[in-house]
ROVEXDREN-862931 format. One record per residue (C-alpha): x, y, z negated; chain. Coordinates in Angstrom, 3 decimals. Example, Ala and Ser with C-alpha at 12.3 -4.5 7.8 and 13.67 -1.06 7.14 Angstrom:
// residues 2
<<12.300, -4.500, -7.800>, A>
<<13.670, -1.060, -7.140>, A>
***
This chain:
// residues 152
<<-2.457, -2.208, 14.630>, A>
<<-3.606, -5.396, 12.809>, A>
<<-2.998, -8.638, 14.565>, A>
<<-4.881, -11.845, 13.901>, A>
<<-3.816, -15.284, 15.289>, A>
<<-6.041, -18.261, 15.818>, A>
<<-4.070, -20.050, 13.165>, A>
<<-4.633, -17.343, 10.700>, A>
<<-8.494, -17.396, 11.574>, A>
<<-8.679, -21.081, 10.955>, A>
<<-6.827, -20.631, 7.643>, A>
<<-9.918, -18.539, 6.585>, A>
<<-12.102, -21.514, 7.065>, A>
<<-13.022, -23.919, 4.489>, A>
<<-11.545, -27.510, 4.473>, A>
<<-13.118, -29.974, 6.660>, A>
<<-14.590, -33.039, 5.087>, A>
<<-12.888, -36.242, 5.997>, A>
<<-16.110, -37.502, 7.486>, A>
<<-16.502, -34.485, 9.906>, A>
<<-16.937, -35.324, 13.571>, A>
<<-14.544, -33.962, 16.409>, A>
<<-17.580, -32.143, 17.863>, A>
<<-18.202, -30.471, 14.587>, A>
<<-14.521, -29.426, 14.105>, A>
<<-14.344, -28.199, 17.704>, A>
<<-17.607, -26.190, 17.033>, A>
<<-16.190, -24.827, 13.828>, A>
<<-12.795, -23.793, 15.442>, A>
<<-14.805, -21.981, 18.243>, A>
<<-16.719, -20.160, 15.519>, A>
<<-13.724, -19.309, 13.572>, A>
<<-12.044, -17.980, 16.544>, A>
<<-15.073, -15.861, 17.288>, A>
<<-15.093, -14.647, 13.816>, A>
<<-11.478, -13.806, 13.942>, A>
<<-12.078, -11.914, 17.122>, A>
<<-14.948, -9.939, 15.895>, A>
<<-13.017, -8.940, 12.602>, A>
<<-10.061, -7.955, 14.831>, A>
<<-11.972, -5.899, 17.055>, A>
<<-13.951, -4.155, 14.342>, A>
<<-10.413, -3.380, 12.772>, A>
<<-8.966, -2.216, 15.984>, A>
<<-6.650, -5.248, 16.182>, A>
<<-5.705, -7.215, 19.084>, A>
<<-6.095, -11.046, 19.009>, A>
<<-2.573, -12.496, 19.714>, A>
<<-1.624, -16.096, 20.192>, A>
<<1.342, -17.353, 17.912>, A>
<<3.438, -18.058, 21.127>, A>
<<2.822, -14.480, 22.498>, A>
<<3.798, -12.936, 19.119>, A>
<<7.100, -14.861, 18.773>, A>
<<7.902, -13.881, 22.361>, A>
<<7.312, -10.194, 21.422>, A>
<<9.584, -10.493, 18.420>, A>
<<12.353, -12.021, 20.649>, A>
<<12.045, -9.271, 23.207>, A>
<<12.230, -6.755, 20.385>, A>
<<15.334, -8.235, 18.933>, A>
<<17.025, -8.199, 22.215>, A>
<<16.138, -4.507, 22.777>, A>
<<17.282, -3.777, 19.309>, A>
<<20.737, -5.536, 19.831>, A>
<<21.104, -4.029, 23.386>, A>
<<20.348, -0.486, 21.798>, A>
<<23.026, -1.213, 19.068>, A>
<<25.682, -2.096, 21.666>, A>
<<24.712, 0.986, 23.765>, A>
<<25.000, 3.259, 20.607>, A>
<<28.460, 1.655, 19.696>, A>
<<29.755, 2.269, 23.229>, A>
<<28.752, 5.821, 23.172>, A>
<<29.941, 6.510, 19.742>, A>
<<33.276, 4.837, 20.716>, A>
<<33.453, 7.071, 23.826>, A>
<<32.733, 10.283, 21.938>, A>
<<35.438, 9.199, 19.290>, A>
<<38.062, 8.719, 22.198>, A>
<<37.095, 11.983, 23.650>, A>
<<37.810, 13.949, 20.331>, A>
<<40.665, 12.047, 18.699>, A>
<<43.032, 14.548, 20.444>, A>
<<46.164, 13.310, 18.736>, A>
<<45.295, 9.667, 19.302>, A>
<<45.952, 8.782, 15.649>, A>
<<42.784, 6.692, 15.281>, A>
<<41.202, 9.403, 12.954>, A>
<<38.936, 12.252, 13.472>, A>
<<40.273, 14.975, 11.445>, A>
<<38.703, 18.205, 10.333>, A>
<<39.418, 20.045, 13.651>, A>
<<38.559, 17.271, 15.855>, A>
<<35.277, 16.419, 14.173>, A>
<<34.539, 20.204, 14.217>, A>
<<35.102, 20.143, 17.815>, A>
<<32.578, 17.336, 18.266>, A>
<<30.202, 19.345, 16.440>, A>
<<30.659, 22.565, 18.204>, A>
<<30.315, 20.542, 21.642>, A>
<<27.083, 19.283, 20.560>, A>
<<25.730, 22.466, 19.199>, A>
<<26.464, 22.197, 15.474>, A>
<<28.811, 23.768, 13.001>, A>
<<30.934, 21.980, 10.593>, A>
<<32.232, 23.947, 7.528>, A>
<<35.321, 22.363, 5.853>, A>
<<33.289, 21.630, 2.667>, A>
<<30.776, 19.719, 4.666>, A>
<<33.665, 17.620, 6.425>, A>
<<34.916, 16.783, 2.935>, A>
<<31.452, 15.749, 1.674>, A>
<<30.953, 13.694, 4.792>, A>
<<34.317, 11.869, 4.154>, A>
<<33.701, 11.301, 0.614>, A>
<<30.167, 9.843, 1.283>, A>
<<31.685, 7.491, 3.981>, A>
<<34.548, 6.509, 1.690>, A>
<<37.132, 8.269, 4.096>, A>
<<40.129, 10.304, 2.782>, A>
<<39.492, 13.883, 3.858>, A>
<<43.266, 14.515, 4.769>, A>
<<43.068, 11.798, 7.514>, A>
<<39.364, 12.016, 8.578>, A>
<<36.825, 9.269, 9.842>, A>
<<37.785, 6.183, 11.885>, A>
<<35.900, 4.960, 14.960>, A>
<<33.976, 2.537, 12.926>, A>
<<32.968, 5.260, 10.452>, A>
<<31.701, 7.523, 13.206>, A>
<<29.511, 4.715, 14.267>, A>
<<28.434, 4.584, 10.748>, A>
<<27.711, 8.417, 10.695>, A>
<<25.429, 8.020, 13.810>, A>
<<23.684, 4.744, 12.514>, A>
<<23.635, 4.078, 8.767>, A>
<<24.129, 7.601, 7.392>, A>
<<21.917, 9.379, 9.959>, A>
<<24.391, 12.071, 10.569>, A>
<<23.688, 12.694, 14.168>, A>
<<22.454, 10.784, 17.253>, A>
<<25.056, 9.085, 19.491>, A>
<<22.871, 8.930, 22.619>, A>
<<22.017, 12.746, 22.261>, A>
<<25.520, 13.752, 21.705>, A>
<<27.024, 11.317, 24.473>, A>
<<24.696, 13.101, 26.988>, A>
<<25.651, 16.525, 25.841>, A>
<<29.399, 15.796, 26.127>, A>
<<29.600, 13.617, 29.289>, A>
<<26.862, 15.344, 31.361>, A>
***
């Protein structure tokens, strides 16, 4: 959806002459606002004031950070559940158990490939922070889905 602000609409107008009256400028501003609204409506856009746009950006950022914190909390809980030997790594058997608990299968060659992609030593496995990386940056699962399957 396209968004046009009143500031952007005024940016489309030509420069006012120094001798223009306040009434002329107000009239032109109203005309530009009407033009921007008409263009927005024809393009299916919504007219949004800059203050509203900024507020929406802040709300979206807060939601993103809250989601990131929730993803980390769930990833850490999953790690703690499957780190059976408590060594701070999910080895092949532990990560395979996580996969089985969430409806997947993890052949050893796939485990080795995951470790190599993440920069982990396959003989040790993945750390808590690398499990989070698997869920976020590497796109190798969904922490929220897995958490719900494991803890429900």
